[in-house]
C-alpha positions in Angstrom: 156.1 90.8 98.1 155.0 88.2 100.7 158.5 87.0 101.0 159.8 90.5 101.4 157.2 91.1 104.2 158.2 87.9 105.9 161.8 88.9 105.9 161.0 92.3 107.3 158.9 90.9 110.1 161.0 87.9 110.5 164.3 89.7 110.8 163.8 90.1 114.6 165.0 86.5 114.7 168.1 87.3 112.6 170.7 87.1 115.3 171.2 86.3 119.0 174.0 88.4 120.6 176.8 86.6 122.3 176.1 88.7 125.4 172.5 87.4 125.4 173.2 83.7 125.0 176.3 83.9 127.2 174.2 85.3 130.1 171.4 82.7 130.1 172.7 80.8 133.0 172.9 83.8 135.2 169.3 84.8 134.3 167.6 81.4 134.8 166.4 82.3 138.3 164.8 85.4 136.8 163.0 83.5 134.0 159.5 84.9 133.5 156.5 83.2 131.8 155.4 85.1 128.7 152.3 84.5 126.5 151.9 86.1 123.1 148.4 87.3 122.1 147.9 88.1 118.4 145.6 87.9 115.4 146.4 85.4 112.7 146.9 87.2 109.4 149.3 86.7 106.5 151.9 83.9 106.5 154.6 86.6 106.9 152.9 88.1 109.9 152.4 84.7 111.6 156.1 83.8 110.8 157.1 87.1 112.4 155.2 86.3 115.6 156.8 82.8 115.6 160.3 84.3 115.1 159.8 86.6 118.1 158.7 83.7 120.3 161.6 81.6 119.2 164.1 84.3 119.8 162.8 85.0 123.3 162.8 81.3 124.2 166.4 80.9 123.0 167.3 84.0 125.1 165.9 82.4 128.3 162.3 83.7 128.3 159.6 81.0 128.8 157.4 82.2 125.9 154.2 80.4 125.1 152.5 80.6 121.6 149.6 78.9 120.0 151.8 77.8 117.1 153.7 75.5 119.5 150.4 73.6 120.1 148.6 71.3 117.7 145.4 71.0 119.7 145.4 71.3 123.5 143.3 68.6 125.3 141.4 71.2 127.3 140.3 73.1 124.2 141.5 76.4 122.9 139.3 78.7 125.0 140.4 77.2 128.3 144.0 76.9 127.1 144.1 80.6 126.3 142.5 81.5 129.6 145.1 79.5 131.5 148.0 81.0 129.5 146.8 84.5 130.3 146.3 83.7 134.0 149.6 82.0 134.5 151.7 84.4 132.4 153.8 87.1 134.1 153.6 89.2 131.0 151.2 89.0 128.0 152.7 90.4 124.7 149.9 91.9 122.6 151.0 92.0 118.9 149.0 95.1 117.8 148.0 95.5 114.2 144.8 96.7 112.6 143.2 93.2 112.6 144.1 92.7 116.3 142.7 96.1 117.3 139.4 95.5 115.6 138.9 92.0 117.0 140.0 92.8 120.6 137.9 96.1 120.6 134.8 94.2 119.3 134.7 96.1 116.1 134.9 93.0 113.9 131.6 91.1 113.5 132.9 88.4 111.2 133.2 84.8 112.2 137.0 84.8 111.7 139.6 85.4 114.3 137.6 84.0 117.3 140.8 83.3 119.2 141.9 87.0 119.2 138.3 88.0 120.2 138.3 85.6 123.1 141.7 86.7 124.3 140.5 90.3 124.1 137.5 89.5 126.4 139.9 87.9 128.9 142.3 90.8 128.7 139.5 93.3 129.3 138.2 91.3 132.3 141.7 91.1 133.9 142.1 94.8 133.6 138.6 95.4 135.0 139.3 93.2 138.0 142.6 95.2 138.6 140.7 98.5 138.4 142.6 99.4 135.3 146.1 98.9 136.8 148.3 97.3 134.2 151.8 95.9 134.4 151.0 92.6 132.7 149.7 93.4 129.2 152.5 94.9 127.0 151.8 96.3 123.5 154.2 95.2 120.8 154.4 96.6 117.2 155.9 95.1 114.1 157.0 97.2 111.2 153.4 97.7 109.8 151.9 98.3 113.2 150.8 101.8 114.3 150.1 103.3 117.7 146.5 103.7 116.9 146.2 99.9 116.6 146.9 99.5 120.3 143.6 98.7 122.1 142.5 101.6 124.3 142.9 99.9 127.8 146.6 99.3 127.2 147.5 102.3 125.0 148.9 104.1 128.0 151.5 101.4 128.6 155.0 101.5 127.1 155.0 99.9 123.6 157.9 98.2 121.9 158.6 98.2 118.1 160.4 94.8 117.8 161.0 95.2 114.0 164.1 97.2 115.0 167.0 95.7 117.0 166.8 98.6 119.5 163.1 98.0 120.1 163.6 94.2 120.6 166.5 94.8 123.1 164.3 97.2 125.1 161.6 94.6 125.3 164.1 91.9 126.3 165.5 94.1 129.0 162.0 94.4 130.5 161.2 90.7 130.3 164.5 89.6 131.7 164.6 92.2 134.5 167.7 94.0 133.2 167.1 97.8 133.6 168.9 100.0 131.2 169.1 102.8 133.7 169.9 102.2 137.4 168.5 104.5 140.1 171.3 106.1 142.1 171.1 106.1 145.9 169.2 109.0 147.5 171.5 111.9 148.5 170.8 114.7 150.9 168.4 117.4 149.9 169.7 120.7 148.6 168.2 123.9 150.0 166.8 126.3 147.3 165.6 129.9 147.7 161.9 130.5 147.5 160.4 131.2 144.0 160.4 134.8 143.1 156.9 136.1 142.7 155.9 138.1 139.7 156.1 141.9 140.3 153.8 142.6 137.3 151.5 145.4 138.4 150.5 147.1 135.1 149.2 145.5 131.9 147.4 146.8 128.8 148.0 144.2 126.1 144.9 144.6 124.0 144.8 141.0 122.7 143.9 137.7 124.4 146.4 134.9 124.2 146.1 132.7 121.1 145.6 129.0 122.1 146.7 127.9 118.6 150.0 129.7 118.7 152.8 127.5 117.3 156.6 127.7 117.0 158.9 130.8 117.3 160.8 129.1 120.2 164.1 130.4 118.8 162.7 134.0 118.8 161.7 133.7 122.5 165.1 132.3 123.4 166.7 135.4 121.7 164.5 137.8 123.5 165.1 136.1 126.9 168.8 136.1 126.3 168.6 139.8 125.3 166.7 140.5 128.5 169.5 138.8 130.4 167.4 137.0 133.0 166.0 139.5 135.6 167.7 142.6 134.2 165.8 144.6 131.7 167.7 147.8 131.7 168.3 149.6 128.4 167.3 146.7 126.1 165.9 147.4 122.6 164.7 144.6 120.2 162.8 144.5 117.0 160.7 141.9 115.2 160.9 142.4 111.4 159.0 140.6 108.6 156.5 140.8 105.9 152.8 141.3 106.5 151.1 138.1 107.7 154.3 136.6 109.1 153.0 136.9 112.7 155.0 139.8 114.2 152.2 141.1 116.4 151.1 137.6 117.4 154.7 136.7 118.4 154.9 139.9 120.5 151.6 139.1 122.2 152.8 135.5 123.0 156.1 136.8 124.3 154.3 139.3 126.6 152.1 136.5 128.0 155.0 134.0 128.4 157.4 136.3 130.1 155.1 138.8 131.9 156.5 137.5 135.2 159.9 139.1 134.4 158.5 142.6 134.2 156.9 145.1 136.5 154.7 146.6 133.7 153.8 145.5 130.2 152.7 148.5 128.1 151.4 148.2 124.5 151.6 151.1 122.0 149.7 150.7 118.7 151.9 152.5 116.1 150.0 152.0 112.8 149.7 155.8 112.6 150.4 158.9 114.5 146.8 159.0 115.8 147.1 155.4 117.0 150.3 156.3 118.9 148.8 159.3 120.5 145.8 157.3 121.7 148.2 154.7 123.1 150.2 157.2 125.0 146.9 158.7 126.4 145.8 155.3 127.6 149.1 154.4 129.1 149.2 157.8 131.0 145.8 157.0 132.5 146.9 153.5 133.3 149.9 154.8 135.1 147.8 157.3 137.0 149.8 160.3 135.7 148.4 163.8 136.5 149.2 164.8 132.9 146.8 162.1 131.5 144.1 164.6 130.8 146.3 167.4 129.5 145.2 169.0 126.2 148.8 169.2 124.9 149.7 165.8 123.4 153.4 166.6 123.9 152.9 167.0 127.6 151.3 163.5 127.8 154.1 161.9 125.9 156.8 163.7 128.0 155.1 162.5 131.2 155.0 158.8 130.0 158.6 159.1 128.8 159.7 160.5 132.2 157.9 157.6 134.0 159.8 155.1 131.8 163.1 156.9 132.7 162.3 156.9 136.4 161.0 153.3 136.7 162.7 150.0 135.7 161.7 146.4 134.8 159.0 147.4 132.3 158.3 146.0 128.7 157.1 148.5 126.1 155.8 147.0 122.8 155.5 149.4 119.8 153.5 147.4 117.3 153.4 147.8 113.6 155.7 150.8 113.3 155.8 151.9 109.7 159.1 153.8 109.8 161.3 153.5 112.9 162.3 157.1 112.7 158.7 158.1 113.4 159.0 156.8 117.0 162.7 157.6 117.7 161.8 160.9 119.6 159.2 159.0 121.6 161.6 156.5 123.2 163.4 157.3 126.4 167.0 158.4 125.8 168.1 156.5 128.9 165.7 153.5 129.1 165.5 151.4 132.2 163.4 148.7 130.6 162.9 146.5 127.5 161.6 148.0 124.3 160.2 145.7 121.6 159.3 147.1 118.2 157.4 145.2 115.4 157.7 146.5 111.8 157.7 145.4 108.2 160.9 147.3 107.6 164.3 145.7 108.0 166.5 148.6 109.2 166.3 149.9 112.8 169.6 151.8 113.1 167.8 155.0 113.9 166.6 153.3 117.1 170.0 151.9 117.9 168.9 148.3 117.0 171.6 146.8 114.8 170.4 143.2 114.9 166.6 143.0 114.5 165.0 139.5 114.7 163.8 138.6 111.2 160.7 136.4 111.3 160.4 133.8 108.5 157.6 131.6 107.5 157.1 128.5 109.5 159.0 125.3 108.8 156.9 122.6 107.2 156.5 120.7 110.4 155.5 123.8 112.4 152.9 124.7 109.7 151.4 121.2 109.7 151.3 121.2 113.6 149.5 124.5 113.5 147.0 123.4 110.9 146.4 120.1 112.7 145.7 121.8 116.0 143.7 124.7 114.5 141.4 122.4 112.4 141.1 120.0 115.4 142.4 117.0 113.6 144.5 115.6 116.5 143.6 112.0 115.5 144.1 112.7 111.8 144.8 109.7 109.5 147.9 109.4 107.4 146.0 110.7 104.3 144.7 113.7 106.2 148.2 114.5 107.5 149.4 114.3 103.9 146.6 116.7 102.8 147.5 119.1 105.6 151.2 118.9 104.5 150.2 119.7 100.9 148.0 122.6 101.9 150.9 124.0 104.1 153.2 123.7 101.0 150.7 125.5 98.8 150.3 128.4 101.3 154.1 128.7 101.6 153.9 128.2 105.4 152.7 131.8 105.9 151.0 132.0 109.3 148.2 134.4 108.4 147.4 132.3 105.3 147.3 129.1 107.3 145.0 130.8 109.8 142.6 131.9 107.0 142.5 128.5 105.5 141.9 126.9 108.9 139.1 129.3 109.8 137.3 128.4 106.5 137.8 124.7 107.1 136.5 124.9 110.7 133.6 127.2 110.0 132.2 125.0 107.2 133.5 121.6 108.4 135.2 121.1 105.0 137.5 118.1 104.6 141.1 119.2 104.2 141.5 117.4 100.9 138.4 119.1 99.5 139.7 122.6 100.5 143.1 121.8 99.0 141.5 120.8 95.7 139.5 124.0 95.5 142.5 126.1 96.6 144.6 124.7 93.8 141.9 125.8 91.4 140.9 129.2 92.8 144.0 130.1 94.9 143.8 133.5 96.5 140.1 134.0 95.6 139.3 131.1 98.0 141.7 132.2 100.7 140.2 135.7 100.7 136.6 134.4 101.4 137.1 134.2 105.2 138.9 136.5 107.6 141.2 135.0 110.2 139.6 134.2 113.6 142.4 133.2 116.0 145.2 135.6 116.7 145.5 139.4 116.5 144.8 140.1 112.8 141.3 140.5 111.3 142.7 141.4 107.9 143.1 138.9 105.1 146.4 138.3 103.3 145.3 140.3 100.3 144.2 143.3 102.4 147.3 143.1 104.5 149.5 143.7 101.4 147.2 145.9 99.4 148.3 149.1 101.2 151.9 148.1 100.9 151.6 147.8 97.1 150.0 151.3 96.9 152.8 152.7 99.1 155.5 151.1 97.0 154.1 152.6 93.8 153.8 155.9 95.5 157.5 155.8 96.4 158.7 154.4 93.0 156.7 153.1 90.0 159.8 151.3 88.9 160.0 149.5 92.3 156.3 148.5 91.7 157.2 147.2 88.3 160.1 145.2 89.8 157.6 143.5 92.2 155.4 142.7 89.2 158.4 141.1 87.4 159.1 139.0 90.5 155.4 137.9 90.6 155.9 136.0 87.3 159.2 134.3 88.2 159.9 131.4 90.6 159.5 132.8 94.2 163.0 131.9 95.3 166.5 133.0 94.2 165.6 135.6 91.6 169.1 136.6 90.3 170.0 140.2 90.2 172.0 139.4 87.1 168.7 138.8 85.2 167.7 142.4 85.8 171.1 143.6 84.7 171.3 141.6 81.5 167.6 141.9 80.4 166.5 145.3 81.8 165.5 146.5 78.3 162.8 143.7 78.2 161.1 144.7 81.5 158.9 147.5 80.4 159.8 151.2 79.7 159.7 152.4 83.4 161.9 149.7 84.8 164.2 149.8 81.8 164.7 153.5 82.1 165.3 153.3 85.9 168.0 150.7 85.3 169.6 152.2 82.1 172.7 153.4 84.0 173.2 150.2 86.0 176.5 149.3 84.4 178.1 152.6 85.5 176.0 153.1 88.6 175.1 149.7 90.1 173.5 151.3 93.2 170.3 152.2 91.2 169.1 148.6 91.4 169.6 148.5 95.2 167.6 151.7 95.5 164.6 150.0 93.9 165.1 146.9 96.0 165.2 149.1 99.1 161.6 150.2 98.6 160.5 146.5 98.5 162.7 145.7 101.5 161.1 148.6 103.5 157.8 146.6 103.6 159.5 143.2 103.8 157.9 142.2 100.5 161.2 140.6 99.4 164.3 139.1 101.0 167.7 139.9 99.7 170.6 137.4 99.8 173.8 139.3 99.2 175.9 136.1 99.1 174.0 134.6 96.1 173.2 138.0 94.6 169.5 137.1 94.4 166.2 137.9 96.1 163.1 136.0 97.0 159.4 136.8 97.3 156.6 134.8 99.0 154.4 133.0 96.6 151.3 134.5 98.1 152.7 138.0 97.5 153.1 136.9 93.9 149.4 135.7 93.8 148.3 139.0 95.4 150.3 141.1 92.8 148.9 139.1 89.9 145.4 139.5 91.4 145.7 143.3 91.1 146.4 143.0 87.4 143.8 142.6 84.7 144.0 139.7 82.1 145.7 141.9 79.5 148.2 143.3 82.1 149.0 139.8 83.3 149.8 138.7 79.8 151.9 141.8 79.2 154.0 141.2 82.3 154.3 137.4 81.6 155.5 138.2 78.1 158.1 140.7 79.4 159.4 138.2 81.9 159.7 135.4 79.3 161.4 137.8 76.9 163.9 138.8 79.7 164.7 135.1 80.4 164.9 134.4 76.7 167.5 137.1 76.4 169.5 136.1 79.5 169.6 132.4 79.1 173.0 131.5 77.6 174.1 128.6 75.3 173.9 125.5 77.5 177.7 124.8 77.3 179.7 123.9 80.4 181.3 127.4 80.9 177.8 128.9 81.1 176.4 126.4 83.6 176.6 128.7 86.7 174.3 131.2 85.0 172.1 128.4 83.6 171.8 127.0 87.1 170.6 130.4 88.5 168.0 130.7 85.7 166.8 127.0 85.6 164.1 127.4 88.3 162.6 130.3 86.4 162.8 128.4 83.1 160.2 126.0 84.4 157.9 128.8 85.4 158.5 130.5 82.0 157.5 127.3 80.2 154.2 127.4 82.1 153.7 131.1 81.3 154.2 130.4 77.6 151.5 127.7 77.7 149.1 129.7 79.9 149.3 133.0 78.0 150.0 131.8 74.5 153.4 133.7 74.4 154.8 133.7 70.9 157.9 132.2 69.3 160.0 135.4 69.2 159.9 135.7 73.1 160.5 132.1 74.0 162.1 130.0 71.3 165.7 130.3 72.4 164.8 130.0 76.1 162.9 126.8 75.8 165.4 125.0 73.6 168.6 126.0 75.4 167.0 125.7 78.8 165.8 122.1 78.0 169.2 121.3 76.7 170.8 122.4 79.9 168.3 120.3 82.0 169.2 117.3 79.8 172.9 117.7 80.4 172.3 117.9 84.1 170.3 114.6 84.0 166.8 116.1 84.4 165.3 114.1 81.6 161.6 114.5 82.5 161.5 118.3 82.4 163.9 118.3 79.5 161.7 116.1 77.4 158.5 118.1 78.3 160.1 121.5 77.5 161.8 120.3 74.3 158.4 119.0 73.1 156.8 122.4 74.0 159.6 124.2 72.0 159.1 121.9 69.0 155.3 122.4 69.0 155.8 126.1 69.3 158.2 126.2 66.3 156.1 123.8 64.2 153.0 126.0 64.8 154.8 129.2 63.8 157.3 128.2 61.1 157.4 126.4 57.8 158.0 122.7 57.9 161.6 122.9 56.6 162.8 125.7 58.9 166.2 125.1 60.5 164.8 126.0 63.9 162.5 122.9 63.7 165.5 120.7 62.8 167.3 122.1 65.9 164.4 121.2 68.1 164.1 117.7 66.7 167.8 117.2 67.1 167.9 118.4 70.7 164.8 116.3 71.6 166.5 113.3 70.1 169.4 113.7 72.6 167.0 113.4 75.5 166.3 109.8 74.3 169.9 109.1 73.4 170.9 109.9 77.0 168.3 107.5 78.2 169.5 104.8 75.8 166.2 104.9 74.0 167.7 104.8 70.5 164.4 103.7 68.8 162.8 107.1 69.7 165.9 109.1 68.9 166.5 107.7 65.4 163.4 109.1 63.6 164.0 112.5 65.1 167.6 112.6 63.9 166.5 111.4 60.4 163.9 114.1 60.2 166.3 116.8 61.3 168.8 115.7 58.7 166.1 115.7 56.0 165.2 119.4 56.8 168.9 120.3 56.7 169.3 118.6 53.3 166.2 120.3 51.9 167.5 123.7 52.8 170.5 123.5 50.5 174.2 123.7 51.4 174.3 124.6 55.1 177.7 123.3 56.0 177.5 123.3 59.8 173.9 122.3 60.2 174.2 119.5 57.6 177.5 118.2 59.1 176.0 118.4 62.6 173.0 116.3 61.8 175.0 113.8 59.7 177.5 113.4 62.7 174.7 113.0 65.2 173.0 110.3 63.2 176.3 108.6 62.7 177.0 108.7 66.4 173.6 107.2 67.1 174.4 104.2 64.9 177.8 103.8 66.8 175.9 103.7 70.1 173.5 101.1 68.5 176.6 99.0 67.6 176.3 99.4 63.8 179.6 101.1 62.9 179.3 100.1 59.3 176.1 102.0 59.0 177.6 104.9 60.9 180.8 105.3 58.8 179.3 106.9 55.7 177.4 109.5 57.8 180.6 110.5 59.6 182.6 110.5 56.4 180.0 112.7 54.6 179.9 115.0 57.6 183.7 115.5 57.4 183.5 116.1 53.6 180.8 118.8 53.8 182.3 120.6 56.8 184.6 123.5 55.9 185.8 124.6 59.3 185.5 128.4 59.5 187.9 130.3 61.6 187.1 130.1 65.3 185.0 126.9 65.0 187.7 124.3 65.6 185.5 122.8 68.4 183.2 121.2 65.8 186.1 119.9 63.9 187.2 118.2 67.1 183.7 116.7 67.5 183.9 115.2 64.0 187.4 113.8 64.7 186.2 112.2 67.9 183.2 110.7 66.2 185.4 109.3 63.4 187.6 107.7 66.1 184.6 106.0 67.7 183.6 104.6 64.3 187.2 103.3 63.6 187.2 101.7 67.1 184.0 99.8 66.2 185.5 98.7 62.9 188.7 97.4 64.5 191.0 100.1 63.0 192.6 100.9 66.3 195.7 102.8 65.2 193.6 105.1 62.9 191.2 105.6 65.8 194.1 106.6 68.0 195.3 109.2 65.6 191.9 110.7 65.1 191.2 110.7 68.9 194.6 112.4 69.7 193.8 115.1 67.1 190.4 115.8 68.7 191.9 115.9 72.2 194.7 118.3 71.1 192.1 120.7 69.8 189.8 120.4 72.8 192.6 121.0 75.2 193.6 124.1 73.4 190.1 125.4 73.4 189.7 124.5 77.1 186.2 122.9 77.1 186.5 120.4 80.0 183.2 118.7 79.1 184.3 117.8 75.6 187.9 117.1 76.7 186.6 114.4 79.1 184.9 112.6 76.2 188.1 112.7 74.1 190.1 111.2 77.0 187.6 108.3 77.1 187.9 107.7 73.4 191.7 107.9 73.3 192.1 105.7 76.4 190.0 103.0 74.8 192.0 103.2 71.6 195.2 102.6 73.7 193.5 99.7 75.4 192.7 98.1 72.1 196.3 98.7 71.1 197.4 96.9 74.3 199.3 100.0 75.5 197.8 99.5 78.9 199.8 101.9 81.0 199.0 104.9 78.8 195.3 103.7 78.7 195.2 103.6 82.5 196.5 107.1 82.8 194.0 108.5 80.3 191.1 106.7 81.9 192.1 108.4 85.2 192.1 111.8 83.5 188.8 111.0 81.8 187.0 110.1 85.0 188.5 113.0 86.9 187.3 115.4 84.3 183.8 113.8 84.0 183.3 113.9 87.8 184.4 117.5 87.9 181.8 118.4 85.2 178.9 116.2 86.0 179.4 114.8 89.6 179.9 111.2 90.5 176.6 109.7 89.5 175.8 111.2 86.0 175.0 109.0 83.0 178.0 110.5 81.1 180.3 108.5 83.4 178.8 105.1 82.3 180.8 104.6 79.1 184.1 105.6 80.7 183.4 103.3 83.7 182.5 100.4 81.5 185.6 100.8 79.3 187.8 101.3 82.4 186.4 98.1 83.8 187.5 96.3 80.7 191.1 97.7 81.2 191.1 96.6 84.8 190.2 93.1 83.8 192.9 93.1 81.2 195.5 94.1 83.8 194.4 91.4 86.3 192.6 93.7 88.8 189.4 91.7 88.9 188.1 93.1 92.2 188.5 96.7 91.0 187.0 95.7 87.6 183.9 94.2 89.4 183.5 97.3 91.5 183.8 99.7 88.6 181.3 97.7 86.5 179.0 97.7 89.5 179.3 101.5 89.8 178.3 101.9 86.1 175.3 99.6 86.6 174.2 101.5 89.7 174.2 104.8 87.7 172.0 103.1 85.1 169.6 101.7 87.7 169.4 105.0 89.7 168.5 106.9 86.6 166.1 104.2 85.5 168.0 103.7 82.3 
């Protein structure tokens, strides 16, 4: 590691450009004297400093460094003082050790030179009243900005571990500016600044100093407003509770108030709130109808004022249903109307493109937390904790504010809060209300009313939300609801019973959830998503027995929907895979039984293995095996299936020693169960194939022969016959019986091409191509290898482990045909796949 560090910090001396060295003569007159101040550390660090000094000297900079001196006659303290006084520029190599020594934080007896230089630097800056053009901070790869001593932190620093950073420093030292100042031109007359015409304002909230992000939203609103013109504009902010709709509207009002003559706020949570807002606005506008007893008269007066005057902004906040305010809006508006609502459709208001607010991006969420909890000088570990907390809270603004309020009020370390949240989750989040911003309701309270409203509109829609709470939050496929509706409880099953003939019934249920922005629907992927905190809140409203009941229903639905993990079914498997991992956790958490989860866990894990996700595949296969062993007799065929499938996880990782006892045990179970042609032949074949991979074809041969003897191919199961033939061909190749291998491989390929399974066909191409290679029919072999690799890449992509055997064998063909460079590259590609997969 020391050598690697040396190379990283020493690479700044890797090359001198021709332009640099060629221009030395021209720059001699501009040569500046430079001294390097640093703290001795590791050999790699000191070598990096020396490399920088060497490179600068070669490039015409008169650089002085203590490593060039053995022992100056005047002594080191006076030598250092003279170097600093005579230097035009002092480069300060800033790392943690240098910072501590120069800043007087290191009381040890080591590093006296850096401490002395630090005193001299402080004195020079003191004498110059803090002005600094002499002392230049320089960072190597491991250096951080916080390592720069305070008096020079305001100066431009240079990270010389990058070529761009070094060249910027060299430009400064050699007086070669990257940007040249143009000559002064004549001044251009500009009109005077337009003064704000804002006269009327009733926004009931103060501006939030912690407001973060939403710049894109403000740009859209500004473009919609069209500069100074605000005539007849209607916009809407849509999104789930806690997303920050009100807060965004408040921030926009403050930011762009100069563009309006009046900013009027109407609270629209209920009809009573709306009436109170109209009354307040009427008084604010000085309308004679402000004290009228008839509410309609007051509304009509305000509406008339809005029609008569222009340049205003009206904000209708938290509108439950857009239709409820349609009659209140001016039919011919002369200003800008902004509506906030959880609903997603505003056609009744003439708004066809509402602005949908999403959760923060990760960087925005971390920035918000860092500012809100006042950790502006947070360490790397604190930033990591803030990032993890933001991830856990799903970047939801209200949840971030609640967590921050708790942390600030109790001065809790972020990491401690994160640890407690991961244990208690929503219970911890609900302990404190938000402080900053417009909302005083917690996340749970914000959504509680929506849950009640959804159930009042449709119990089936409420059940659909409960189903979503026990799945992965993103990309919940609608196909799952269609396929497995009968497993999702009687109410939802009954509501969806006619979905095949009447597909709109599903969208009717989704509409109720969309009305409150509790889900997001993606028509392109035919899936919807729900925020993870909505899931937590839904679960929190259920008792323990209800939670188990819904978890069991969801697992049963996935168990029913998950297909056999064969290549044609991969698109559906891919849709369901994220929910498989959640289901595996539900099985463990709620003790869900074998009948609801057995197929799901085993087929799901097999799919993950085929896609190269060996970690999750192994874990879920082991869970499936344990579940079956705890529920079934020891010689049950389902246990043999789990053993067999788990063994393949190890085969794919070339860990044959772990795979062998599992295959042997699966075979023993099959043999103890009596004549089970397919299962017995399968386990015989798999064990034989393992011995082929281990290089012992003589040991493999009797297993393959026995498998072929016990297999009596039923109609429609030719695919397994093809597998046996391909396995036989591999054994014959290993025994040197190349012509017999070719015949068996061609028979397997013929069957597989007729069936049309590209995944298996690719394997047959590889086997047959190798047989032709061994028979020295190289042109045919070359063609078949091309077909094999094309098929494999189509199925698995370019970096899957299934390509390794074909690449290694193809490399052998390339060598045999004199294409040594191509052979080397192909072999290297196979090795790279092994290395990338840690195989």
